[in-house]
N, C-alpha and C positions, 0 to 999 in steps of 0.2 A: 348384626347390622354393620355395614361398612362405614368407617369413619371418614371424615372429609380428608384427613391427612393421608389415609390409605388410598383414597380415590385419587388424590393429587399425585402420590407416588406412582400409582399405576399409570396415570395419564402421562407423567413425565417419562416413565420407562418406555411406553409405546412411542412417544414422540422421538425419544433418543434413538431407538432402533430404526425408526423411519428415516431419520437423518442419516444414520450410518448406511442404510441401503441406498440412499440417494448419492452419498459420497462414493460408495463402491461402484455404482452404476456409471458415474461420471469419471471414474478412474483417479479420483483424488486420494482415496484410500487404496493402497496397493499391497499392503502386507498384513499378516495376521496380527502382529503386535500392535500396529497403529489402530486396526479395527477394534481390537479388544479394549484399548485405551478409550476410544470414543464411545464404546458401548457401556463402559464402566463408570466414567466420571460424570457426575450429575451437573451438567452445565447450568441448569436453572439455579442451583445453590449458589453460584457465583454471580447471578444476575437477579436478585430478589426484587428489583424494582420493576421488572417487566412481566407480563403474563407468560405462562408456560409456552404457548405457541411461538411467541417472539423469542424466548430464550433458545428454542430449538429450530428457529428459522436459519436458513443457510445465508446469514447476513451478520453484520456486526451488531453488537449491543453497546451503545455508548454509555459509559459509566461516569464520566466527569466532563464538565464543560467550563469554559471561561465565562465571564459575565456577558460577553458579546455572542454567546452561543457556540463558539468554536469548540469542537471536541478535542479534549486533551488526553483522554484515556478511554479505551474501549476493549471489549472482548472481540478479537478478530473474527472474521467470517470463517466458519468451519472448513470450507473448501481450501482456504489459504493455509489455515493451521495444519490441515492434513498434509498438504503439499510440502510445507516446510519441515514438518516432522519426518516425513518420508525421506526428504533430502538430507536431514541431519544424521540419519543412520544410527540412531541411539540404540545401545545394547544394554542388557542387564549388567549392573555393576558400574556403569559409566558415571562420571562426575560431570554435571552439566551446569552451565551458567545461562540464565535467561536475562536479557536486558530489555526492560519493559515489563511491568508486573501487573498484578490484578488477581492472580491465583489460578484461574482455570487452565491456562496453558501449562503452568508449572505442575498442576495435578496430572495432566496428560503425560507430561515427561516423567513424573513419578511412577506412573504405571509402566512406562517403558524401561526405566532403570531398575525397577524392582526394589526389594528390601535391602539389597547390598549396595545400591547406588545412592547418589546424593545430588540434590538440586539446590542451587542458589539462585533466587530470583531477586532482581535489583531494579529499583526505580528511583528517580530523583524526587518524586512527589510523595510526601508522607501520607497524604490522604489515600493514595493508591496503595501504598504498602500496608497501611492500616487495614484496608479491605482484605489483602492477602493474608495478613496475620490473623484476621478473624475467620475467614472462610476456609482456609486450608485445614486447620485442626478440626473444625466442625465437620468436615467431610472425610477426616481420617488420614490426611496427608501430613504427617508430622516430621517426615524426613526432609522437608523443604526449609531452607534458611532464607529469611526475608531480610533484605538489606536496603536501607535508604541512603543513596549516594548518587553522585554524578558519574555516569558511566564513562565519561571522558577521562576520568581519573579513578580507576579502580583502586580500592584500598589495597595496600601492598600485601597484606596477608590473606587476601580473599581467595586467590588461586591456590589449589592444592599442589603438593610437590609433583613436578612433572607436567603441570598444567591441566586444564579442563579437557575432557575427551570431546566435548561438543559445546559450542556457544550458539544460542539461538537469539537473534535480535528481532524484537517486535515493535520497533519504532524506526521511522525512516532515517537513514544516515547517509552522509556523503563521504565518510571516512571510515576506516576499519582499524582503530587504534588498539585492537585486542590481540594482535598476533602473539605477543610474548606470553599472554595468559592461556594460550592454546597449546595442547600437547602436540608432539610430532605425530603426524598422521591424523590429527584431530579434525573435526568438521566444524565449519562456521557457516551459518545460513543467515543472511541478512537482506533486508530490502534496501538495496543500494541505489542512491540517486545518480542517475546518468542523464545529463542534459535536461534535468527537470522531470524525468520519468523515473518511477521507482520499479526496480526489478528485483524480485526475491531470487537470490543466486546462492548456490551451494559452493563452498570452497573446501579444499583439503590443504592442510599445512604440510609442505614438503621443503626440506632444506632451508628453513627459515622464512619461506615465502608462502603466500596463499595462491593456490592454483584453482581457477574456476573450471568446474567440470560438469555442472548440472544447472544450467540456466533455467529459471522457472518463468512464470508469467508476470506481466506488468501488474502492479498492485498498488494499494494505497494504505498508508499507515499514518498514525498521528506523528507529528514532527518531533524530532529530538529536541530536548530542552537543555539548558545549562551551557557549558563551554563548547559542547559539540553541536550547538544549534546552527542551522544553515541560514545564511543571508540570501534571500531570493533575488536581490537586486531588482526590486519592483519599482516601476515608475508609473505615474498616472498622467494620462493625456488630459490637460486642463479642460474642465467644463464638459467632459464627454462621458464620464463614468467608465471609461475604458482603461484597463491596467495592463502593462506589459512587463514581463519578468525575463531577464537575461540570466538564466540559472548558471551557465558555465562560460559567460563572456562578459565583456565590458558593456555596461548600459549605454545606450545611445540616446541622443536628445529626442524628446517626444513632443516638445512644444510645437514643432512645425507640422505635426500630424493633425492638428485641430481642423483646418479646412478640409483635409482629405476625408475625414470621417463624417462630414456633414453633406457629402455628395454621394449619389448612388454609385455603387461599385461596378466595375467591369467584371464579367464572369468568364473564366477560361475553363472549358470542359476538358476532361482528361480521357474519357471513354474507359476509365478503370472503375470497375464495379465490385461491390461486396454485398453479401447477404446480410440481413439485419442482425444476426447473431455471430457473424464472422469477425474475428479479431483482426485488427490491423496495427497492433502494437509495434511490430518491427518497422513498419513504414514510418511512423512518427519518430522512432529512435534514429532511423537512417537520415531523415530530413534534418534532425537536430544536429547530427554530426557532419552533414554534407553542405549545409547552407550557411554561409557567413551571415551574421546579423540575426540568427535564429532567436526567437523568443516565444514565450507562451502568453496568449491573450485571454484576458478575462473581462467581462463587462457586468456592471451592476444590473441584476435582473429586474429590479424595480425602479431603476433610475429614470428620471423625467428629463432625458436629454434628447436633443434632435440629432441623432446619429443614425446612419443607415447600416445598422449592425445588429443582427440577432445574437443575443448572448449565448455562448456555448454552455454546455452543462456545467454547473458550479464546481464539480469535483474533477472535471476533465478539461482544463483550459485548452483553447485551440492552438494549433501550430501556426506560427506567423513569422514573417521576415520584414525588416524595415530597410528601406532604401531611401535615405534622405527624408524628403517630405512625403514619401509614398509608403504604402504598406500592402502586403499580400497575406491572405489568411486562408488556410485549408478548411473547407466545409464539405458538405455532401447534400445531394438532392435525391429524394425518393423518386424512383423511376418505375416501380412496379411492386407487386406483392411478394415476389421471390418464391423459391421452391418450398420454403417452410411457412409461407404466409406471413412472415414477420418483416417483409419489405426487402426490396433490392435497391441499393443506393449507388449513385455515381459520385466519385470524388470530383469536386469543382474547386477552383481557386478564385477567390474574390480579390480584386485589386482596387485599392483606394488611392486617390491622389493623381496628379498629373502623369506620373510614370507608373501608376499602379498596374497598368496592363503589361508592362515589361516585367515587373516583379512577379505578377501572377503567372506569366508565361514561364519565367525562370523556375518557380516552384513546381508548376505543372510538369515541366520536362523531367524533373527529378521524380515526381510521382509516377510518371509513365515509364521511367527507366527501371 
């Protein structure tokens, strides 16, 4: 008779291989080494709080929250882990530092470096490193050193002689203070904050500097804590439940925007369309760099405020610009089913305030260009 544990192991194995096939088909797994690692490491063993199907879904698994529900630690989505590990170009025998811990990604790296390599996984939160200390030996990955420390100030003796061959960062960061800990020719892969958007980018260290040679996709990670934490320069428009963040610029006054948000906006059409699953990450990054006064807009989803503003998705704040007492915000309208049946959308710009139509036209011209 089959025991329940044997049945669970069989189900986990089947789900793991299904996930790998999905990642291969979508070109996130591109090498035999990364494929082998994903087929080998039992992801569910690092996420015992969730059912097996959730552990092997192509999505994050949140593992730690603040009291307000904000996620402070998670197992990253497999597609993103695969992309970043491919970009890190880790080889057998390499010495690797992971910043942001939990155990699962370190186990994947352990499969890549093999018995002659070594991994150091570091996190500022002792609860997170305690999970790694517990789960890694249980799954047979004893060559991983787990360190509790602030990544902004790496312990002086942490880096091996000559530096790490690769550093993989799994928390969002606006700075890369780890150049000295990286070997010459070493790889650093990190979700770098650019104008409020996070891009997982691969770098190679050459002549004491980092050279970007493998940009990846826009992504989302839990924020860096400690001395390396980022100040989003967030301001709230009084009484509206609307929040504006100037990630890479000087915050502007928001008090004058109150009347603007209580009136219906003007709408400027762009005639620029996208399919429902078509990414437009480069557009928003371009707007952030090209438009003065650029900010990201969030709205309380359940706020009881009389404003003419539909809240953007909570994890993807809208692109916006402020012009005095007026504001423009990038949005989209569904105009059809699209070729894949998932919708076709036109970019529109909503203008708020007396001069909102001018601000919306300004942003629309950049979208159109």
